[in-house]
C-alpha positions as CSV (number, residue, x, y, z in Angstrom):
1,M,-71.8,-76.5,147.9
2,A,-70.6,-80.1,147.5
3,R,-69.4,-82.0,150.5
4,I,-66.9,-84.7,149.8
5,A,-65.0,-86.7,152.5
6,G,-66.2,-84.3,155.2
7,V,-64.9,-81.2,153.4
8,N,-67.0,-78.4,151.7
9,I,-65.3,-77.9,148.4
10,P,-65.8,-74.5,146.6
11,T,-68.5,-74.4,144.0
12,N,-67.2,-71.9,141.5
13,K,-63.8,-73.6,140.8
14,R,-63.0,-76.4,138.4
15,T,-63.6,-79.8,139.9
16,V,-59.9,-80.9,139.5
17,I,-58.8,-77.8,141.6
18,A,-61.7,-78.1,144.1
19,L,-60.8,-81.8,144.9
20,Q,-57.4,-80.7,146.0
21,Y,-59.0,-78.9,149.0
22,I,-59.3,-82.4,150.5
23,H,-56.2,-83.4,152.6
24,G,-54.5,-86.3,150.7
25,I,-55.6,-85.4,147.2
26,G,-53.2,-83.5,144.9
27,K,-53.1,-82.7,141.2
28,K,-52.3,-86.2,140.0
29,I,-54.9,-88.1,142.2
30,A,-57.6,-85.4,141.4
31,G,-57.0,-86.0,137.7
32,E,-57.2,-89.8,138.1
33,I,-60.5,-89.4,140.0
34,M,-62.0,-87.3,137.3
35,E,-60.8,-89.8,134.6
36,K,-62.3,-92.8,136.5
37,A,-65.6,-90.9,136.9
38,N,-65.6,-90.0,133.1
39,I,-66.1,-86.3,133.9
40,P,-64.4,-83.6,131.7
41,L,-61.5,-81.8,133.4
42,D,-62.9,-78.4,132.6
43,R,-66.2,-79.0,134.4
44,R,-66.9,-76.8,137.4
45,V,-68.3,-78.0,140.7
46,N,-71.6,-76.1,140.3
47,G,-72.1,-77.9,137.0
48,L,-71.9,-81.4,138.5
49,S,-75.0,-83.4,138.8
50,D,-75.9,-85.2,142.0
51,S,-75.0,-88.6,140.5
52,E,-71.6,-87.3,139.5
53,V,-70.9,-86.0,143.0
54,I,-71.9,-89.4,144.4
55,Q,-69.7,-91.2,141.9
56,I,-66.7,-89.0,142.9
57,R,-67.4,-89.6,146.6
58,E,-67.5,-93.4,146.0
59,I,-64.2,-93.4,144.1
60,I,-62.5,-91.4,146.9
61,D,-63.9,-93.7,149.6
62,R,-62.8,-96.8,147.7
63,D,-59.4,-95.8,146.4
64,C,-57.9,-93.0,148.5
65,M,-56.9,-92.5,152.1
66,V,-57.9,-88.9,152.9
67,E,-58.5,-86.5,155.8
68,G,-58.8,-88.0,159.3
69,D,-57.6,-91.5,158.3
70,L,-54.6,-90.1,156.6
71,R,-53.7,-87.8,159.4
72,R,-54.1,-90.6,161.9
73,E,-51.9,-92.9,159.8
74,K,-49.1,-90.3,159.6
75,S,-49.2,-89.6,163.3
76,M,-49.1,-93.3,164.1
77,N,-46.1,-93.8,161.8
78,I,-44.2,-90.9,163.6
79,K,-45.2,-92.3,167.0
80,R,-43.9,-95.7,166.0
81,L,-40.5,-94.2,165.0
82,M,-40.3,-92.4,168.3
83,D,-41.2,-95.5,170.3
84,L,-38.6,-97.5,168.5
85,G,-35.9,-95.0,169.5
86,C,-34.4,-95.0,166.0
87,Y,-32.5,-92.0,164.7
88,R,-35.5,-90.5,162.8
89,G,-37.6,-91.0,165.9
90,L,-35.1,-89.2,168.1
91,R,-35.0,-86.3,165.7
92,H,-38.9,-86.1,165.8
93,R,-38.8,-86.2,169.6
94,R,-36.3,-83.3,169.8
95,N,-38.1,-81.2,167.1
96,L,-35.1,-81.2,164.8
97,P,-34.9,-81.8,161.0
98,V,-35.4,-85.4,160.3
99,R,-33.9,-85.8,156.8
100,G,-30.3,-84.7,157.1
101,Q,-30.6,-81.0,156.8
102,R,-28.0,-78.8,158.5
103,T,-28.8,-77.3,161.9
104,H,-25.8,-75.1,162.6
105,T,-27.5,-72.3,160.7
106,N,-31.1,-72.3,159.3
107,A,-33.6,-75.0,160.4
108,R,-35.6,-72.2,162.1
109,T,-38.9,-73.5,160.9
110,R,-38.4,-76.8,162.7
111,K,-36.5,-75.5,165.8
112,G,-38.7,-72.5,166.4
113,P,-37.5,-68.9,167.1
114,A,-33.9,-68.4,168.2
115,R,-33.4,-68.4,172.0
116,A,-30.9,-66.1,173.6
117,I,-27.9,-67.7,175.3
118,A,-27.1,-66.4,178.8
119,G,-23.7,-64.7,179.2
120,K,-23.1,-64.5,175.5
121,K,-22.9,-60.6,175.4
122,K,-19.4,-59.2,175.0
């Protein structure tokens, strides 16, 4: 099992798919990594040599922000918005949708399960 960026990637999948198990790498970036490393797209992880795995690891370390660094960066950006007190920061603080979605109905994923209102029963 290959370990790249602190993640054990599955051995029996194609390398392009297996790289997407790393937080911060999607289809496009995985394809670019494979292209930079000159590895065919249909190669499976268990068919990679040690030098190819090291090459992929170096490309990811050099070009991509992944896993812990990316998560930290995202949380710091959200914390900055909240500290500024801007509209987006206030929406984050109140656990409401940030990007203009309606909240009268829907938004249950963000708001959590519906709470009963006292005295509402007729």
